N, C-alpha and C positions, 0 to 999 in steps of 0.2 A: 504494500501500499504505501503510495507517495504521502512524505510528510506535506501537511496543509500551512505547514508556516515556513516561508523561505529564512535561512539565514542572514542574520545582519551583514552588512558589509563589514569589512575590516576597517579600523583604525587605525593601521600601521603604519610607521612612518613612509615606508613605500609604496603604501597603496598608493599615492599620490604625487606625478611624478613634477606635478606643474601646481601646485599650492596655489592658494588665493592669499595675497598680500594685503588684502584691503583691509582687515582687522589690525593689523601692525599700522598701518596707514593712517587708520581710526585714532588708534590711542597718540602717535605722535602728534595728530592733528589737535586730539582734546586738551594733551600737555599745553598747545602754542595756546588755544582756546582758554586754557587754565589763568593763564594772565592775567586773562582780563575778568572773567567769571569764576575764576578760584575753585570750584567743586569738580570740574570737569575733569581735576587730574585726579583725584581718587576714583571716579568713575575708569581712566584711563591705566591705570595701577592694577585697577580688577579683573579686567578685561586682560591684560599680559596674564596675569595669575591661573586665567580661566583657559587661556589658549596656546598655554607656551609645554602644557606637555605628550600636545598631538601635532604639534609640529614636527620640520624635518630639524635637522641641526643647524643649518644656517639662516633660519627663520625663527627659533630657537634662542637663538644669540640676540636678536631683536629683542625679546622677547624678555629676556634676562636683564637686558642693555635699557630698556624702559624701566621697568623692575627698578634696578640701581641707578637709573634717574629721579625715579619719583623719591626715593629713599635718602639718596644724598641731599635731592634739592630741599628736601622737607629739614635738613640739619641746616642746610645753611641760610635757609627762611628760618629757622628758628635762631641761630644764633644770630645772624642779622637783626633782627627784633631785640631780641634782648643788650645787643651788644651798640642798637641804635640810640642807647642812652649816653654813649658816650661819646656820639658820632659818628664811628669806626662802623657801625654797622649796617649805616648806612652805602656804605662804600661796598659792604659785603651782600648788601641788597643789589644793587646795582652789577655787582660781578654775577651773583647767580642769574640776573635777567638777561644778561650777554651769555651766558653759559647756557643755559634753557634753553634760547634761541641757537644756536651754534649746535649744541646734541643731537637736536630736533632735526634740526634740516642737515646736518650729515648722518644722519639714520636714514632720513627719508631719502637723501641721495643712495647710498648703500642699497637701501630697500627695493629702490626703482631698479637700480642693476642686476637686484638680484644675489647679492654678496652678503657674506655673513657681517657683522660687524668686527672691523678688523681688533678691536681691542673692548676686548669687553670689561677688563677691569678698572680700566681708568678711571680717575673720579675728576678729570677734565672733559676732553672730547676725543672719539678718533680719529686717526689719522687721514 
């Protein structure tokens, strides 16, 4: 007798040789929009955590980079806010603004070329 329920499609990394990069693109854009709106960065990091496990290695590097961007950026913002009492924090917040834009632009460029992030562990921006 034939099985009435077909098997579920495999979610292994090799099953999709041409994965969509739209989720990673959306996360970079959410990070950039967070400069104006604020909360979209939280949505972006949650998305990165959700999608990273099913992505191929090169795309997983983008999700890891995005997760690190959120947490390192949060550290910069909190430090900048605390140090703004002594005016040094404003420089740190300006650095964070430029840093976030550069990381997102570099990430989007490498994503467009379907390349992994060259240096996921960096605290600055990829080469």
